[in-house]
Residue frames relative to the residue before (quaternion, step in Angstrom):
aa qw qx qy qz dx dy dz
M 1.0000 0.0000 0.0000 0.0000 0.00 0.00 0.00
S 0.5639 -0.6369 0.4250 0.3093 3.54 -1.08 0.76
E 0.3857 -0.7031 0.5555 0.2199 3.54 -1.14 0.76
G 0.7334 -0.2588 0.1891 0.5994 3.57 1.29 0.02
I 0.5703 -0.6005 0.4180 0.3734 3.54 -1.18 0.34
Q 0.1679 -0.7634 0.6176 0.0871 3.51 -1.22 0.59
L 0.1615 -0.7934 0.5832 0.0657 3.55 -0.33 1.27
S 0.0261 0.7692 -0.6385 0.0025 3.53 -1.17 0.60
D 0.6276 -0.5219 0.4089 0.4082 3.55 -1.23 0.41
E 0.6303 0.5466 -0.3301 0.4416 3.58 1.04 -0.79
L 0.6496 0.5127 -0.3180 0.4626 3.61 0.91 -0.90
I 0.6814 0.4874 -0.2929 0.4608 3.57 0.83 -0.98
S 0.6404 0.5205 -0.3210 0.4647 3.61 0.98 -0.82
N 0.6577 0.5124 -0.3102 0.4568 3.58 0.96 -0.86
I 0.6489 0.5066 -0.3196 0.4692 3.59 0.97 -0.82
F 0.6840 0.4708 -0.2980 0.4708 3.58 0.85 -0.91
R 0.6019 0.5495 -0.3614 0.4529 3.59 1.05 -0.68
A 0.6491 0.5069 -0.3189 0.4690 3.61 0.98 -0.80
I 0.6556 0.4921 -0.3194 0.4754 3.60 0.98 -0.77
V 0.6378 0.5233 -0.3237 0.4632 3.61 1.00 -0.80
E 0.6175 0.5368 -0.3452 0.4597 3.60 1.05 -0.70
H 0.6686 0.4814 -0.2834 0.4908 3.56 1.14 -0.68
D 0.7955 0.0079 0.0482 0.6040 3.59 1.00 -0.90
S 0.3061 -0.8074 0.4790 0.1582 3.57 -0.15 1.29
A 0.5341 0.6336 -0.4071 0.3841 3.62 1.19 -0.36
V 0.5430 0.6295 -0.3902 0.3957 3.59 1.19 -0.49
E 0.5817 0.6051 -0.3628 0.4048 3.57 1.13 -0.66
Q 0.7492 0.3630 -0.1876 0.5212 3.58 1.13 -0.70
D 0.7777 0.2958 -0.1284 0.5397 3.59 1.22 -0.36
M 0.2745 -0.7982 0.5193 0.1334 3.57 -0.06 1.35
M 0.6116 0.5599 -0.3554 0.4314 3.61 1.02 -0.75
L 0.6268 0.5254 -0.3338 0.4686 3.59 1.02 -0.75
G 0.6322 0.5256 -0.3247 0.4675 3.59 1.01 -0.77
L 0.6537 0.5007 -0.3084 0.4763 3.57 0.99 -0.83
Q 0.6224 0.5309 -0.3400 0.4639 3.59 1.06 -0.70
Y 0.6188 0.5271 -0.3439 0.4701 3.59 1.01 -0.74
L 0.6685 0.5003 -0.3108 0.4542 3.58 0.87 -0.93
S 0.6538 0.4985 -0.3125 0.4758 3.60 0.99 -0.79
A 0.6477 0.5170 -0.3185 0.4601 3.57 0.97 -0.84
I 0.6246 0.5286 -0.3364 0.4662 3.58 1.04 -0.76
T 0.6305 0.5221 -0.3309 0.4694 3.59 0.99 -0.83
G 0.6683 0.4951 -0.2988 0.4680 3.59 0.91 -0.88
Y 0.6418 0.5361 -0.3134 0.4500 3.55 0.97 -0.90
L 0.7035 0.4525 -0.2666 0.4788 3.56 0.85 -0.96
S 0.6463 0.5361 -0.3208 0.4382 3.59 1.04 -0.76
A 0.5482 0.6175 -0.3951 0.4026 3.59 1.16 -0.47
G 0.6854 0.4720 -0.2775 0.4800 3.57 1.19 -0.52
F 0.3222 0.7567 -0.5085 0.2550 3.60 1.26 0.22
P 0.4116 -0.7706 0.4324 0.2230 3.60 -0.69 1.07
G 0.6185 0.5777 -0.3511 0.4006 3.62 1.19 -0.24
A 0.7240 -0.3907 0.3332 0.4605 3.51 -1.35 -0.27
D 0.6862 -0.4942 0.3415 0.4102 3.54 -1.27 0.42
H 0.6775 0.4886 -0.3156 0.4502 3.62 0.87 -0.85
E 0.6153 0.5223 -0.3455 0.4787 3.61 1.16 -0.54
R 0.6316 0.5162 -0.3244 0.4789 3.58 1.04 -0.77
D 0.6429 0.5174 -0.3227 0.4635 3.58 1.01 -0.82
E 0.6392 0.5096 -0.3221 0.4775 3.59 1.02 -0.76
L 0.6136 0.5380 -0.3404 0.4670 3.58 1.03 -0.75
L 0.6657 0.4976 -0.3043 0.4654 3.59 0.90 -0.90
N 0.6251 0.5218 -0.3345 0.4744 3.60 1.05 -0.72
Q 0.6584 0.5009 -0.3065 0.4708 3.58 0.96 -0.83
L 0.6488 0.5080 -0.3171 0.4695 3.59 1.00 -0.79
A 0.6332 0.5183 -0.3316 0.4696 3.59 1.02 -0.75
A 0.6567 0.4967 -0.3083 0.4765 3.59 0.97 -0.83
F 0.6438 0.5157 -0.3190 0.4666 3.58 1.02 -0.79
T 0.6173 0.5410 -0.3307 0.4658 3.57 1.03 -0.81
R 0.6589 0.5024 -0.3019 0.4715 3.59 0.92 -0.92
H 0.6414 0.5326 -0.3188 0.4510 3.60 0.96 -0.87
V 0.6676 0.4875 -0.3021 0.4747 3.60 0.86 -0.94
C 0.6412 0.5299 -0.3185 0.4545 3.59 0.96 -0.87
E 0.6794 0.4913 -0.2963 0.4574 3.60 0.85 -0.93
E 0.6474 0.5097 -0.3209 0.4669 3.60 0.98 -0.80
Q 0.6696 0.4943 -0.2987 0.4670 3.58 0.91 -0.91
A 0.6547 0.5061 -0.3154 0.4645 3.59 0.93 -0.85
A 0.6509 0.5112 -0.3165 0.4635 3.60 0.97 -0.82
S 0.6650 0.5014 -0.3183 0.4529 3.59 0.93 -0.80
R 0.6547 0.4995 -0.3136 0.4728 3.59 1.12 -0.54
R 0.6562 0.5160 -0.3092 0.4555 3.59 1.17 -0.54
Q 0.5972 0.5896 -0.3687 0.3998 3.58 1.09 -0.62
P 0.4308 -0.6848 0.5111 0.2902 3.59 -0.88 0.89
P 0.5988 -0.5605 0.4075 0.4016 3.58 -1.11 0.55
Q 0.4769 -0.6761 0.4804 0.2912 3.52 -0.97 0.84
Q 0.3419 -0.7307 0.5586 0.1930 3.51 -0.98 0.93
A 0.5582 -0.5798 0.4663 0.3671 3.51 -1.17 0.58
P 0.5207 -0.6356 0.4495 0.3504 3.58 -0.93 0.79
Q 0.4183 -0.7036 0.5171 0.2500 3.52 -0.98 0.89
E 0.4779 -0.6605 0.4967 0.2977 3.50 -1.04 0.83
A 0.5252 -0.6265 0.4712 0.3311 3.53 -1.07 0.73
V 0.3932 -0.6940 0.5522 0.2426 3.53 -0.99 0.88
P 0.4336 -0.7049 0.4851 0.2824 3.57 -0.71 1.00
Q 0.3638 -0.7247 0.5486 0.2039 3.52 -1.01 0.86
G 0.3646 0.7080 -0.5452 0.2620 3.54 -0.94 0.85
R 0.3348 -0.7175 0.5638 0.2350 3.52 -1.28 -0.34
S 0.3744 -0.7121 0.5535 0.2154 3.50 -1.26 0.51
I 0.2195 -0.7480 0.6138 0.1243 3.55 -1.01 0.89
E 0.4391 -0.7069 0.4942 0.2514 3.53 -0.83 1.03
T 0.1910 -0.7462 0.6261 0.1214 3.51 -1.28 0.58
D 0.7028 -0.4392 0.3297 0.4522 3.59 -1.26 -0.06
D 0.6788 0.4322 -0.2749 0.5263 3.59 1.17 -0.56
P 0.3824 -0.7632 0.4652 0.2341 3.66 -0.47 1.14
A 0.6495 0.5035 -0.3244 0.4683 3.62 1.19 -0.34
M 0.7108 0.4004 -0.2392 0.5265 3.60 1.22 -0.12
G 0.0385 0.7683 -0.6389 0.0022 3.50 -1.31 0.38
I 0.3681 -0.6891 0.5728 0.2480 3.51 -1.28 0.21
W 0.2411 -0.7744 0.5745 0.1098 3.55 -0.79 1.10
I 0.0756 -0.7825 0.6179 0.0155 3.53 -0.82 1.05
P 0.3405 -0.7479 0.5295 0.2106 3.58 -0.59 1.12
E 0.3186 -0.7418 0.5576 0.1931 3.56 -1.16 0.62
């Protein structure tokens, strides 16, 4: 049994490729692709073995889950790439020497 779903770019590409093979217009119209995915969810949900009100609750939960995944994905795309932490600059001072190209560093 599954420990949870695992989305990947490859899985999503494969699913959309299958839909495009069925209807090439999906290649130019992302909304049409999303409609296919929603219709598939509705089609499969019609076979839910419980009562109608249980099926309706399932559809509500799936809609909420869809919104949650969308919000997480959108947030991850908005976040700027994390920068590598900057190394701390050592505190101290330099003492001049007779040679202008040299100095002595004394940590504080």
